[in-house]
C-alpha positions, 0 to 999 in steps of 0.5 A, a space after each residue: 921312243 924318247 926314253 929308256 930306263 933300266 934299274 934294279 928296284 929295291 922291292 925286286 933286287 933279283 930283277 931288272 926293271 925296264 921302262 920305255 917312253 914312246 909318246 912323250 909330253 902326253 896330257 890326260 886332257 888331250 881328248 877327244 882323240 886321246 893318245 893311244 899306241 899305234 896299231 901299225 907300229 912295232 914297239 921294241 925295247 932292245 937289250 945289249 948284254 955284251 957291251 957292243 951296242 948290238 941288241 942281244 934280246 928284244 922285247 916287241 909289242 904290237 897293239 890292236 884297237 877295238 872300236 865298240 861303238 862306231 856311231 860315236 867319236 867318243 873315247 868312252 860312252 860312260 864311266 869306265 870302272 873296270 878295264 873290260 867295261 863296254 863303256 870303254 869305247 876304244 880298248 886296246 890289247 897287245 901281244 908281247 914277244 921276245 926275240 933273242 939274236 944270235 951271232 948269225 945276225 950280228 952282221 947287220 942283216 937282221 932288219 929288226 922285224 918279228 922273224 924269230 920272235 917268240 910270243 910270250 903273251 897276247 890279248 893283254 889289256 891296256 888301261 884307259 887314259 885317265 880322262 877324269 873323275 867322271 869317265 875314270 872314277 877310280 883310275 888307280 885300280 887300272 894299274 893292277 888290272 893292266 899288269 900282266 904276268 909273263 913266263 919266266 917270272 916277268 911282268 909287263 904293263 903298257 899304258 899312260 903314266 905320269 913321268 917323274 921327270 916332268 918339266 913345265 916346258 910351257 912355263 919355261 919357254 914363256 920367258 923363263 917363268 916357273 909356275 907357281 913362282 912366276 908371280 914372285 919375280 
């Protein structure tokens, strides 16, 4: 996990929005082995409500990758127009659980596993990577297809996103150049 953000969004002033980045510095053109969530990883977002740096609530995410056509290494075998298209060769789904930790595990004995976690939803879809206009011709509509409602008025999305805090590190570490201004100095 590289970043966690928590804020109240103007469009939902009674809700808290949580964002976690788990695989930083991804680029959509990173094929043919595009960035995916690990099937063998327990992704977690911990929330402390008491100010003691001990998680009171944890949201847990487990992913499953399906390979539809094992005869090819390709991520997609044609244009992906909908999240369920069979041309999406490596679709991922996930389960999201919520774990509330009580005082009885505050002694450090809780190892962070899924014991005591309540499954909120499973089989949730992950959008494809934004491969390009031939592979994902209308990429923007995948956001709605991959945003899922959970009990308690919660919503969840898991997928690749453009980070608003992007820094062109390749340019910066190339003797301090800043694209597109490098030709001016």
